[in-house]
Structure formats: structure tokens, C-alpha cells
N, CA, C and O of each residue as an XYZ file, in Angstrom:
280
protein
N     -11.246     -0.281     -3.917
C     -10.724      0.536     -4.974
C      -9.234      0.273     -5.185
O      -8.637      0.837     -6.103
N      -8.633     -0.559     -4.367
C      -7.205     -0.803     -4.460
C      -6.913     -2.274     -4.683
O      -7.717     -3.143     -4.344
N      -5.750     -2.539     -5.259
C      -5.299     -3.914     -5.441
C      -4.420     -4.354     -4.279
O      -4.228     -5.553     -4.072
N      -3.887     -3.412     -3.524
C      -3.043     -3.721     -2.373
C      -3.911     -4.156     -1.200
O      -4.949     -3.559     -0.916
N      -3.464     -5.203     -0.531
C      -4.209     -5.735      0.606
C      -3.367     -5.650      1.878
O      -2.145     -5.786      1.817
N      -3.997     -5.428      3.018
C      -3.255     -5.495      4.280
C      -2.824     -6.938      4.563
O      -3.484     -7.885      4.135
N      -1.714     -7.095      5.285
C      -1.218     -8.422      5.632
C      -0.939     -8.480      7.122
O      -0.636     -7.468      7.753
N      -1.047     -9.692      7.681
C      -0.743     -9.902      9.094
C       0.695    -10.390      9.244
O       1.147    -11.277      8.519
N       1.404     -9.788     10.202
C       2.773    -10.170     10.515
C       2.916    -10.307     12.021
O       2.218     -9.640     12.786
N       3.826    -11.177     12.439
C       4.144    -11.330     13.853
C       5.290    -10.375     14.168
O       6.442    -10.646     13.828
N       4.972     -9.264     14.814
C       5.956     -8.245     15.169
C       6.050     -8.174     16.683
O       5.060     -7.902     17.363
N       7.249     -8.423     17.210
C       7.502     -8.418     18.660
C       6.565     -9.359     19.406
O       6.083     -9.037     20.492
N       6.311    -10.524     18.814
C       5.467    -11.524     19.457
C       3.980    -11.219     19.399
O       3.185    -11.898     20.049
N       3.599    -10.220     18.642
C       2.192     -9.820     18.557
C       1.753     -9.824     17.093
O       2.448     -9.279     16.236
N       0.624    -10.426     16.811
C       0.058    -10.453     15.460
C      -0.432     -9.045     15.100
O      -1.312     -8.501     15.767
N       0.142     -8.460     14.041
C      -0.168     -7.091     13.657
C      -0.630     -7.038     12.211
O      -0.008     -7.637     11.334
N      -1.709     -6.331     11.962
C      -2.213     -6.121     10.609
C      -1.522     -4.877     10.047
O      -1.683     -3.779     10.579
N      -0.755     -5.053      8.972
C      -0.008     -3.956      8.363
C      -0.725     -3.524      7.093
O      -0.960     -4.325      6.189
N      -1.066     -2.248      7.045
C      -1.802     -1.671      5.920
C      -0.844     -1.153      4.852
O       0.286     -0.784      5.170
N      -1.274     -1.118      3.590
C      -0.478     -0.451      2.557
C      -0.435      1.056      2.837
O      -1.258      1.589      3.581
N       0.540      1.726      2.225
C       0.602      3.181      2.362
C       0.982      3.790      1.021
O       1.384      3.082      0.098
N       0.852      5.103      0.923
C       1.143      5.777     -0.335
C       1.821      7.111     -0.123
O       2.393      7.367      0.937
N       1.758      7.954     -1.125
C       2.432      9.247     -1.075
C       1.757     10.231     -0.129
O       2.409     11.138      0.388
N       0.466     10.062      0.100
C      -0.272     10.970      0.980
C      -0.108     10.597      2.447
O      -0.130     11.475      3.309
N       0.056      9.304      2.748
C       0.131      8.872      4.144
C       1.414      8.068      4.451
O       1.317      6.918      4.878
N       2.602      8.645      4.244
C       3.843      7.899      4.499
C       4.061      7.564      5.972
O       4.875      6.699      6.294
N       3.353      8.229      6.857
C       3.488      7.934      8.296
C       2.923      6.561      8.652
O       3.170      6.066      9.752
N       2.182      5.944      7.756
C       1.626      4.605      7.986
C       2.672      3.502      7.792
O       2.420      2.346      8.131
N       3.836      3.849      7.254
C       4.879      2.856      6.981
C       5.388      2.264      8.288
O       5.662      2.986      9.247
N       5.510      0.942      8.312
C       6.048      0.220      9.462
C       7.504     -0.112      9.142
O       7.776     -0.795      8.154
N       8.439      0.359      9.961
C       9.862      0.199      9.682
C      10.356     -1.239      9.765
O      11.456     -1.526      9.291
N       9.601     -2.136     10.339
C      10.038     -3.528     10.444
C       9.470     -4.399      9.316
O       9.568     -5.625      9.371
N       8.880     -3.770      8.300
C       8.269     -4.483      7.181
C       8.912     -4.033      5.865
O       9.238     -2.858      5.693
N       9.090     -4.980      4.943
C       9.565     -4.674      3.592
C       8.335     -4.426      2.720
O       7.383     -5.206      2.740
N       8.363     -3.346      1.964
C       7.262     -2.988      1.069
C       7.730     -3.061     -0.380
O       8.924     -2.948     -0.656
N       6.797     -3.250     -1.296
C       7.093     -3.153     -2.718
C       6.010     -2.310     -3.376
O       4.900     -2.181     -2.860
N       6.351     -1.745     -4.513
C       5.384     -0.932     -5.252
C       4.338     -1.853     -5.874
O       4.672     -2.884     -6.458
N       3.097     -1.476     -5.745
C       1.996     -2.257     -6.290
C       1.814     -1.935     -7.775
O       1.290     -0.880     -8.133
N       2.251     -2.851     -8.624
C       2.116     -2.658    -10.072
C       0.649     -2.585    -10.472
O       0.282     -1.845    -11.384
N      -0.178     -3.350     -9.792
C      -1.607     -3.358    -10.104
C      -2.237     -1.992     -9.871
O      -3.076     -1.548    -10.655
N      -1.828     -1.320     -8.786
C      -2.381      0.000     -8.501
C      -1.892      1.043     -9.508
O      -2.619      1.983     -9.831
N      -0.679      0.883     -9.997
C      -0.189      1.799    -11.030
C      -0.983      1.608    -12.317
O      -1.380      2.586    -12.950
N      -1.216      0.359    -12.707
C      -2.005      0.079    -13.913
C      -3.430      0.615    -13.748
O      -3.983      1.219    -14.667
N      -4.013      0.392    -12.580
C      -5.354      0.902    -12.299
C      -5.387      2.421    -12.435
O      -6.334      2.976    -12.994
N      -4.365      3.090    -11.930
C      -4.291      4.550    -12.029
C      -4.181      5.017    -13.472
O      -4.772      6.026    -13.855
N      -3.423      4.277    -14.267
C      -3.290      4.648    -15.681
C      -4.595      4.453    -16.446
O      -4.971      5.284    -17.273
N      -5.273      3.356    -16.165
C      -6.537      3.069    -16.854
C      -7.591      4.129    -16.542
O      -8.319      4.574    -17.430
N      -7.664      4.527    -15.272
C      -8.680      5.494    -14.841
C      -8.108      6.903    -14.665
O      -8.635      7.688    -13.877
N      -7.050      7.225    -15.381
C      -6.372      8.519    -15.199
C      -7.261      9.716    -15.522
O      -7.063     10.795    -14.964
N      -8.215      9.547    -16.393
C      -9.091     10.670    -16.728
C     -10.049     11.028    -15.597
O     -10.550     12.151    -15.534
N     -10.301     10.077    -14.709
C     -11.234     10.349    -13.615
C     -10.602     11.193    -12.518
O     -11.321     11.852    -11.768
N      -9.296     11.192    -12.405
C      -8.506     11.928    -11.427
C      -8.677     11.421     -9.996
O      -7.722     11.464     -9.221
N      -9.847     10.950     -9.631
C     -10.076     10.476     -8.264
C      -9.375      9.144     -8.022
O      -8.706      8.974     -7.002
N      -9.518      8.206     -8.940
C      -8.922      6.873     -8.778
C      -7.397      6.944     -8.661
O      -6.843      6.315     -7.759
N      -6.692      7.679     -9.527
C      -5.245      7.745     -9.376
C      -4.793      8.398     -8.067
O      -3.817      7.953     -7.463
N      -5.475      9.425     -7.634
C      -5.100     10.096     -6.386
C      -5.253      9.145     -5.208
O      -4.364      9.067     -4.359
N      -6.352      8.430     -5.145
C      -6.578      7.493     -4.046
C      -5.632      6.304     -4.148
O      -5.039      5.893     -3.151
N      -5.490      5.755     -5.339
C      -4.674      4.559     -5.540
C      -3.199      4.809     -5.241
O      -2.578      4.035     -4.512
N      -2.640      5.863     -5.785
C      -1.226      6.165     -5.560
C      -1.028      6.883     -4.228
O       0.005      6.719     -3.579
N      -1.997      7.663     -3.831
C      -1.878      8.416     -2.586
C      -1.956      7.566     -1.337
O      -1.322      7.896     -0.335
N      -2.716      6.475     -1.363
C      -2.928      5.687     -0.154
C      -2.510      4.222     -0.273
O      -2.359      3.561      0.754
N      -2.315      3.684     -1.482
C      -2.072      2.244     -1.642
C      -0.889      1.905     -2.547
O      -0.825      0.785     -3.053
N       0.039      2.818     -2.769
C       1.139      2.589     -3.707
C       2.083      1.476     -3.232
O       2.520      0.650     -4.034
N       2.392      1.454     -1.945
C       3.330      0.463     -1.406
C       2.577     -0.593     -0.609
O       1.817     -0.269      0.303
N       2.790     -1.856     -0.958
C       2.109     -2.942     -0.255
C       3.109     -3.731      0.587
O       4.246     -3.947      0.168
N       2.682     -4.160      1.772
C       3.583     -4.958      2.633
C       3.851     -6.316      2.026
O       2.945     -6.962      1.500
N       5.121     -6.754      2.103
C       5.507     -8.014      1.495
C       5.975     -9.023      2.542
O       5.459    -10.138      2.617
N       6.959     -8.619      3.351
C       7.523     -9.532      4.339
C       8.165     -8.757      5.477
O       8.375     -7.547      5.389
N       8.467     -9.470      6.530
C       9.123     -8.879      7.691
C      10.617     -8.774      7.417
O      11.200     -9.664      6.797
N      11.240     -7.689      7.875
C      12.690     -7.506      7.686
C      13.480     -8.492      8.496
O      14.711     -8.479      8.455
């Protein structure tokens, strides 16, 4: 249901899968990773805005996608 994908990064010598996060789950943010706003998820939310479920899930859990290591 989301356009944001998890990415693997080498953090402290260990391969780590970093998940996207959103407004509902900000505790999922990894401080050693740079995130960007997922434009695709915003567009998806706008297209399906009448359904209410898609925007809540998309922006609530997948708004920020991992891009690179700091």
C-alpha cells in the first residue's frame, strides 16, 4: 500500500534494514539515517483521499523514506 521501501544500511559494522516511518510511528526513526519525504505517498494519499484509510496509513506510517547514512 506504500511507495516507500525499506533499505539496508551498514550501521556500526552491521547490516541493518531501515524501515520508513510516518506521523503515527516517529519512534521508528533511526538517527544515523537521512530521510526524505516520499512524494509518491503524498500523491497516493491525494488520489485516494476520499477513502480515508489510504491517506492515514500512507502518511501515518510511510511518509519519510530512508535515503542514505549520515
